[in-house]
C-alpha positions in Angstrom: 15.5 54.3 -91.6 17.5 55.7 -94.5 20.2 53.5 -95.8 23.8 54.7 -96.2 25.1 55.1 -99.7 28.4 53.4 -100.4 29.8 56.2 -102.5 28.8 58.8 -99.9 30.4 56.7 -97.2 33.6 56.5 -99.1 33.7 60.2 -99.5 32.6 61.0 -95.9 35.1 58.6 -94.3 38.5 60.2 -95.0 41.4 57.9 -95.6 43.5 60.0 -93.2 47.2 60.4 -93.1 49.4 59.4 -90.1 52.4 61.5 -91.1 53.5 64.6 -89.3 53.3 68.1 -90.8 56.9 68.0 -91.8 56.7 64.6 -93.4 53.5 65.1 -95.4 54.1 65.8 -99.1 52.6 69.1 -100.4 49.3 69.2 -102.1 51.0 70.1 -105.3 53.1 66.9 -105.1 50.3 64.5 -104.2 46.9 66.2 -104.7 46.1 64.6 -108.0 47.4 61.1 -107.1 45.7 61.1 -103.7 42.4 62.1 -105.3 42.9 59.5 -108.0 43.5 56.8 -105.4 40.4 57.8 -103.4 38.3 57.6 -106.6 39.7 54.2 -107.3 38.9 53.0 -103.8 35.3 54.3 -104.2 34.8 52.5 -107.6 36.5 49.3 -106.4 34.4 48.8 -103.3 31.2 49.7 -105.2 31.9 46.8 -107.6 33.1 44.6 -104.8 29.9 44.9 -102.8 27.7 44.8 -106.0 29.0 41.2 -106.5 28.9 40.4 -102.7 25.7 42.1 -101.3 25.8 39.8 -98.2 29.2 41.1 -97.3 27.9 44.7 -97.7 25.2 43.9 -95.1 27.8 42.4 -92.8 30.1 45.4 -93.1 27.3 47.8 -92.1 26.3 49.0 -95.6 22.6 48.5 -96.1 21.8 49.7 -99.6 22.0 46.1 -101.0 20.1 44.3 -98.2 17.4 43.0 -100.6 19.9 41.4 -103.0 21.5 38.0 -103.2 24.6 37.5 -105.2 24.4 36.5 -108.9 26.6 33.4 -109.1 26.0 32.5 -112.7 29.1 31.7 -114.7 28.5 34.9 -116.7 28.4 37.0 -113.5 31.5 35.3 -112.1 33.3 36.0 -115.4 32.4 39.7 -115.2 33.7 39.9 -111.7 37.0 38.3 -112.8 37.3 40.8 -115.6 36.5 43.7 -113.1 39.2 42.4 -110.7 41.8 42.1 -113.4 41.0 45.6 -114.7 41.2 46.9 -111.1 44.5 45.2 -110.6 45.9 46.7 -113.7 44.7 50.2 -112.8 46.0 50.1 -109.3 49.4 48.7 -110.4 49.8 51.6 -112.8 49.4 54.1 -110.0 52.9 54.9 -108.8 53.3 54.2 -105.1 56.0 56.9 -104.8 53.5 59.6 -105.7 51.1 58.7 -102.9 51.0 59.8 -99.3 52.2 57.2 -96.8 48.8 55.9 -95.7 47.7 55.6 -99.3 50.9 53.7 -100.2 50.1 51.1 -97.4 46.5 50.9 -98.6 47.6 50.5 -102.2 49.7 47.5 -101.3 47.0 46.1 -99.1 44.4 46.4 -102.0 46.8 44.9 -104.6 47.3 41.8 -102.4 43.6 41.6 -101.6 42.6 41.8 -105.3 45.1 39.1 -106.2 43.6 36.9 -103.4 40.1 37.4 -104.8 41.3 36.6 -108.4 43.1 33.5 -107.1 39.9 32.1 -105.6 37.6 32.9 -108.5 39.9 32.2 -111.4 42.4 29.5 -110.2 41.1 27.8 -107.1 37.5 28.1 -108.4 35.8 27.5 -105.1 32.4 28.2 -106.9 33.1 25.1 -109.0 34.4 22.8 -106.3 32.8 23.8 -103.0 29.1 23.1 -102.5 29.1 25.1 -99.2 30.1 28.2 -101.3 26.4 28.5 -102.1 24.9 27.4 -98.9 27.0 29.9 -96.9 25.8 32.8 -99.0 22.2 31.7 -98.5 22.3 31.1 -94.7 24.5 34.1 -93.8 22.7 36.3 -96.3 19.4 35.8 -94.5 20.9 35.6 -91.1 22.6 39.0 -91.6 19.2 40.6 -91.8 17.8 38.8 -88.8 20.5 39.0 -86.1 20.9 42.7 -85.7 18.4 45.6 -85.2 19.9 48.0 -87.7 16.5 48.8 -89.3 12.8 48.5 -88.4 11.7 44.9 -88.2 9.2 45.2 -91.1 11.9 46.7 -93.4 14.3 43.9 -92.6 11.4 41.4 -93.1 10.8 42.7 -96.7 14.5 42.3 -97.4 14.4 38.7 -96.1 11.5 38.0 -98.5 13.5 39.5 -101.4 16.6 37.4 -100.5 14.6 34.3 -100.0 13.0 34.8 -103.4 16.4 34.7 -105.0 17.4 31.4 -103.3 15.9 29.0 -106.0 17.9 30.8 -108.8 21.1 30.8 -106.8 20.7 27.0 -106.2 20.1 26.6 -110.0 23.4 28.3 -110.5 25.0 25.9 -108.0 23.8 22.9 -109.9 25.1 24.3 -113.2 28.5 25.3 -111.7 29.5 22.5 -109.4 31.5 19.6 -110.8 33.6 16.8 -109.3 34.1 18.2 -105.8 35.8 16.3 -103.0 33.3 13.7 -101.5 33.9 15.1 -98.0 32.7 18.5 -99.1 29.5 17.2 -100.5 28.8 15.3 -97.3 29.4 18.4 -95.2 27.2 20.4 -97.5 24.4 17.9 -97.0 24.5 18.5 -93.2 24.7 22.3 -93.7 21.6 22.2 -96.0 19.6 20.6 -93.2 20.7 23.3 -90.9 19.7 26.0 -93.4 16.3 24.5 -93.9 15.8 24.4 -90.2 16.9 28.0 -89.8 14.6 29.3 -92.6 11.6 27.2 -91.5 11.8 28.0 -87.7 14.2 30.7 -86.7 13.3 33.2 -89.4 9.5 33.2 -88.8 10.1 33.4 -85.1 12.3 36.5 -85.5 9.4 38.3 -87.2 6.5 37.0 -85.2 5.8 40.5 -83.8 5.1 41.8 -87.4 1.3 41.7 -88.0 1.1 43.1 -91.5 -1.0 40.4 -93.2 0.5 41.0 -96.7 4.1 40.9 -95.3 3.4 37.8 -93.2 1.9 36.0 -96.2 4.9 37.1 -98.4 7.4 35.7 -95.9 5.4 32.4 -95.7 5.4 32.1 -99.5 9.1 33.0 -100.0 10.2 30.6 -97.2 8.1 27.8 -98.7 9.7 28.3 -102.1 13.2 28.6 -100.6 13.0 25.5 -98.4 11.5 23.5 -101.3 14.4 24.6 -103.5 16.8 23.6 -100.7 15.1 20.2 -100.4 15.5 19.7 -104.1 19.2 20.9 -103.9 19.8 18.4 -101.1 18.4 15.6 -103.3 20.6 16.7 -106.2 23.7 16.8 -104.0 23.0 13.2 -102.8 21.8 11.6 -106.0 23.7 13.5 -108.7 26.8 15.3 -107.3 27.9 12.7 -104.6 28.3 9.9 -107.1 30.7 12.1 -109.2 32.4 13.6 -106.1 35.9 12.3 -107.0 37.8 15.6 -106.7 41.0 16.2 -104.7 40.7 18.8 -101.9 44.5 19.5 -102.1 45.6 22.9 -103.5 49.1 21.8 -104.4 52.2 23.8 -103.4 52.0 26.4 -106.1 48.4 27.6 -105.3 49.0 27.1 -101.6 51.9 29.5 -101.6 50.0 32.0 -103.7 47.2 31.9 -101.2 49.5 32.5 -98.3 51.3 35.3 -100.1 48.2 37.2 -101.3 46.1 36.8 -98.1 48.9 37.1 -95.5 51.9 38.6 -97.4 54.1 35.7 -96.2 56.4 34.3 -98.9 58.6 31.8 -97.0 59.5 28.5 -98.5 57.3 25.6 -97.4 60.2 23.7 -95.9 61.1 26.7 -93.8 57.5 27.1 -92.6 57.5 23.4 -91.7 60.8 23.7 -89.8 59.5 26.6 -87.8 56.2 24.9 -87.0 57.8 21.7 -85.9 60.2 23.4 -83.6 57.4 25.4 -82.0 55.3 22.3 -81.6 58.0 20.5 -79.7 58.6 23.6 -77.5 54.9 23.8 -76.7 54.7 20.1 -75.9 57.6 20.5 -73.5 55.8 23.4 -71.8 52.7 21.3 -71.4 54.6 18.4 -70.0 56.1 20.7 -67.3 52.7 22.1 -66.4 51.3 18.5 -66.3 53.9 17.6 -63.6 52.6 20.5 -61.5 49.1 19.1 -61.5 49.9 15.4 -61.2 53.5 14.1 -61.7 52.3 10.5 -61.7 50.3 10.7 -64.9 51.4 11.3 -68.5 49.9 14.4 -70.2 47.5 12.5 -72.4 46.0 10.6 -69.4 45.9 13.8 -67.3 44.1 15.8 -69.9 41.6 13.0 -70.3 40.7 13.3 -66.6 40.7 17.1 -66.6 38.3 17.4 -69.6 35.6 15.5 -67.7 35.2 18.6 -65.5 32.9 20.5 -67.8 29.5 22.2 -67.4 26.4 20.5 -68.6 25.1 21.5 -72.0 22.4 23.6 -70.2 25.0 25.5 -68.1 27.7 26.0 -70.7 26.3 29.3 -72.2 25.4 31.0 -68.9 28.8 30.1 -67.3 30.6 31.5 -70.2 28.6 34.7 -70.0 29.4 35.1 -66.3 33.1 34.8 -67.1 33.2 37.8 -69.5 32.8 40.5 -66.9 35.8 39.3 -64.9 37.9 39.1 -68.0 37.0 42.6 -69.1 37.7 44.0 -65.6 41.2 42.3 -65.6 42.1 43.8 -68.9 41.2 47.3 -67.8 42.6 47.1 -64.2 45.8 45.6 -65.3 46.3 48.0 -68.2 46.5 45.2 -70.7 44.7 47.0 -73.6 42.3 49.8 -74.1 38.7 48.5 -74.1 36.7 51.2 -76.0 33.2 50.1 -74.9 31.3 48.9 -71.8 28.9 46.9 -73.9 29.3 43.1 -73.4 28.8 40.5 -76.1 26.0 38.1 -75.7 26.7 34.3 -75.4 24.4 32.3 -77.7 24.2 28.9 -79.4 25.9 28.7 -82.8 23.3 29.0 -85.6 22.4 25.5 -87.0 23.9 26.2 -90.4 27.4 27.1 -89.0 28.1 24.2 -86.7 30.1 21.9 -89.0 33.6 23.3 -88.2 33.0 25.7 -85.3 33.3 25.0 -81.5 33.1 28.7 -80.7 33.1 32.0 -82.6 32.6 35.7 -82.3 30.1 37.5 -84.5 30.5 41.3 -84.5 28.9 44.0 -86.5 30.8 45.5 -89.4 33.1 48.5 -88.9 30.7 50.7 -91.0 27.6 49.7 -89.1 26.0 52.9 -88.0 23.4 51.6 -85.5 23.3 48.0 -84.5 26.3 47.2 -82.3 25.2 43.8 -80.9 28.0 41.3 -80.8 27.4 37.6 -80.3 29.7 34.9 -78.8 28.6 31.6 -80.3 29.2 28.3 -78.7 28.3 25.0 -80.4 26.3 22.7 -78.2 25.7 19.0 -78.7 23.0 18.2 -81.2 19.7 16.9 -80.0 20.0 13.6 -81.8 23.6 12.7 -80.7 24.3 9.7 -78.5 25.3 10.4 -74.8 28.8 9.3 -75.7 29.2 11.7 -78.6 27.7 14.6 -76.6 30.1 13.9 -73.8 33.1 13.8 -76.1 32.0 17.1 -77.6 31.5 18.8 -74.2 35.0 17.8 -73.2 36.3 20.5 -75.5 34.6 23.0 -73.0 36.1 21.8 -69.7 36.6 24.5 -67.1 40.1 25.5 -68.2 39.0 25.7 -71.8 36.0 27.9 -71.1 38.4 30.6 -69.8 40.8 30.1 -72.7 38.0 30.3 -75.2 36.5 33.4 -73.6 39.9 35.1 -73.7 40.3 34.2 -77.4 36.8 35.2 -78.5 36.1 38.2 -76.3 38.5 39.8 -73.8 41.0 40.7 -75.0 40.7 38.7 -78.2 38.3 39.1 -81.1 35.7 41.3 -79.4 38.2 43.9 -78.2 39.9 43.9 -81.7 36.4 44.5 -83.2 35.9 47.5 -80.9 39.1 49.0 -82.3 38.4 48.3 -86.0 36.0 51.1 -86.7 38.7 53.5 -85.4 41.1 52.4 -88.2 42.5 55.4 -90.0 41.3 54.5 -93.6 38.4 52.9 -95.2 40.6 50.3 -96.8 41.9 49.2 -93.5 38.4 49.1 -92.0 37.3 46.7 -94.8 40.4 44.5 -95.7 41.7 42.4 -92.9 44.1 39.5 -92.6 43.6 36.3 -90.6 47.2 36.3 -89.3 46.2 39.6 -87.6 42.6 38.7 -86.5 43.2 35.1 -85.5 46.9 35.7 -84.6 45.9 38.4 -82.2 43.2 36.3 -80.5 45.5 33.3 -80.2 48.3 35.6 -78.9 46.1 37.0 -76.1 45.5 33.5 -74.6 49.1 33.1 -73.4 49.7 36.8 -72.9 46.8 37.3 -70.4 48.1 34.4 -68.3 51.6 35.9 -68.3 50.0 39.1 -67.0 48.6 37.3 -64.0 45.1 36.3 -65.0 44.2 33.1 -63.0 47.0 33.6 -60.5 49.1 31.0 -62.1 46.5 28.2 -62.0 48.2 25.3 -63.8 44.8 24.1 -65.1 44.4 27.4 -67.0 48.0 27.1 -68.3 47.6 23.5 -69.5 44.4 24.5 -71.4 46.2 27.4 -73.1 49.1 25.0 -73.9 46.9 22.4 -75.4 45.2 24.9 -77.6 48.6 26.2 -78.7 49.2 22.6 -79.8 45.9 22.4 -81.6 46.8 25.6 -83.6 50.3 24.3 -84.3 48.8 21.0 -85.6 46.5 23.1 -87.8 49.6 24.9 -89.0 51.5 21.6 -89.9 48.5 19.5 -91.1 47.3 22.3 -93.4 50.7 22.5 -95.0 51.2 18.8 -95.3 47.7 17.9 -96.6 47.9 20.6 -99.3 51.5 20.5 -100.3 53.1 17.2 -99.0 50.4 14.6 -99.7 49.2 13.9 -96.1 45.9 12.1 -96.1 42.9 13.1 -94.1 43.2 10.0 -91.9 46.9 10.8 -91.2 45.8 14.4 -90.3 43.3 13.0 -87.8 46.0 10.8 -86.2 48.3 13.8 -86.0 45.9 15.9 -84.0 45.2 12.9 -81.7 48.8 12.2 -81.1 50.4 15.7 -81.1 47.6 17.8 -79.6 46.1 15.1 -77.3 42.6 15.4 -78.9 39.7 13.0 -78.8 39.0 11.3 -82.1 35.7 13.2 -82.7 37.4 16.6 -82.2 40.5 15.6 -84.1 38.3 14.5 -87.1 36.6 17.9 -87.1 39.9 19.7 -87.0 41.4 17.7 -89.9 38.2 18.0 -92.0 38.3 21.7 -91.6 41.9 21.7 -93.0 40.7 20.3 -96.3 38.6 23.4 -97.0 40.7 25.9 -95.0 44.2 25.2 -96.4 46.0 28.1 -94.7 44.6 27.7 -91.2 48.1 28.0 -90.0 47.2 31.7 -89.6 46.5 31.2 -85.9 49.9 30.0 -84.9 51.8 32.0 -87.6 50.1 35.2 -86.7 50.8 34.7 -83.0 54.5 34.1 -83.8 54.6 37.3 -86.0 53.0 39.4 -83.2 55.4 38.1 -80.6 58.3 39.0 -82.8 56.8 42.4 -83.5 56.3 43.1 -79.8 59.9 42.2 -79.1 61.1 44.6 -81.9 58.7 47.3 -80.8 59.9 47.1 -77.2 63.5 47.3 -78.4 62.7 50.4 -80.4 60.8 52.2 -77.5 63.1 51.1 -74.7 62.0 52.6 -71.4 58.9 54.2 -73.0 57.5 50.7 -73.8 54.4 49.4 -72.1 52.3 46.4 -73.0 49.2 48.5 -73.2 50.9 51.0 -75.4 52.0 48.3 -77.8 48.6 46.6 -77.9 46.8 49.9 -78.5 49.2 50.9 -81.2 48.8 47.4 -82.8 45.0 47.6 -82.8 44.8 51.2 -83.9 46.1 50.5 -87.5 43.3 48.1 -88.5 44.0 44.5 -89.1 46.2 44.2 -92.2 48.9 41.5 -92.7 51.6 41.8 -90.1 54.3 42.9 -92.6 52.3 46.1 -93.2 51.8 46.5 -89.4 55.6 46.3 -88.9 56.0 49.1 -91.5 53.4 51.2 -89.8 54.8 50.7 -86.2 58.5 50.3 -86.9 59.0 52.0 -90.2 60.5 48.8 -91.7 59.5 45.2 -92.6 62.4 43.4 -90.9 62.2 39.7 -90.1 58.7 38.4 -89.6 59.7 35.5 -87.3 
């Protein structure tokens, strides 16, 4: 199979223009600047994917499938210089001279480049986060295994090439990492074990039908060297890095606000964000209390939820029961005209890969928007680990009680992440295919949970509603805990207690949520994105009046890509207006 060339793709996939004939500037007015912008886009993404070859694979570009990233300090320094030069070049390109779609893409790229610079030059995740390296190893190999975009022997050769680069990448990790937070080292130690298991068992199994002796031998050799390097890295993490792991996970208010601004284009004061989140938390708690009364007016919400969560599938039945649910959800979305569903292909429900279980209960893994062949999508669910006690396994499975299975499937598949993925390749420009915002992606998936019940899914079953309401509380606790831990001095332990008290979570699940917030400081994007989309829907309905329909709004929303909501507002309404 021939591999697509990035520059050719950038040329062949036109950026498009959403303006009418009357609105579009003439070629004489914009021809040069439009071409200059397209040339910039081509150069920028070539450099972007040269530094991030695993991301290229994930997006559907396969001319870098044999490469692992160079994460030496010198390479990181060169990428910082490239990003700064790109930022200066793009900033000097007058927005007024560009067609409307290019102006939106220019602003999106400016923000995205600043976000990349913030992480590499100021937050310096490569210096503080051990999983920065483990993630690139595990997902870099997994990206070649999980989808059939090329012949098996070709992908096997690329796995060998990427595995051969693992020892050098881990050498860079040992040279770069210094004084990380202790918790992050402990999490990385667990992740390394999962990566070793994945490389040792899952990868050879994936290629067991390849019988070329030289290739089989090459994979055995590269896997042996990679796993030996990982064992050595694990020993170094434990014996050398853990004793000096005295770093603070907190970003501080200045960096936290920059991160929110550059990634989500939200520039509200922290106190205003806290006020909004706290008010929404109390509103959602009141909703849940009313729903709880419908189910059993004699028991308080915490006690009632504890009894409901015991009604869950066994670990053996969890995946098949979730798979069975997807067909009914898809049919409801289509028959009730909730949103366009551009494909009849269903995602496959599978167990979460071993290296990705630390913070994930469930997730959707979709092919990239530029993937030309392999369209498989996977709905991952994290099952209890084999070595867990019965008590810990039971506590974990309580997060998948019958109401939660429906809520999770709505979020991850129909009409949440999977449907949004189906629309993404239809985005009008290359930039909007490749640059997405979490307030859109996660905000949309979270928004659909309540929206679908409002449209009649489940026939008003209060057990479905109480699940949706509790997960709304979890997302609002993420919103508030993330802000408070990184800008207001909240401790991890206080964060755990906050999830337990305010979202009625078990201790084990509350601990996982709070731990995630140490490394995902703006995971407010679920609740914040939902609130932004609800406000946008209200304003869009007001603009369209009698012509408004929910399906029309959802299709219009998903058609523009997945940029930060302020840009979506401009695309759909012609103005930014108030976000919330």
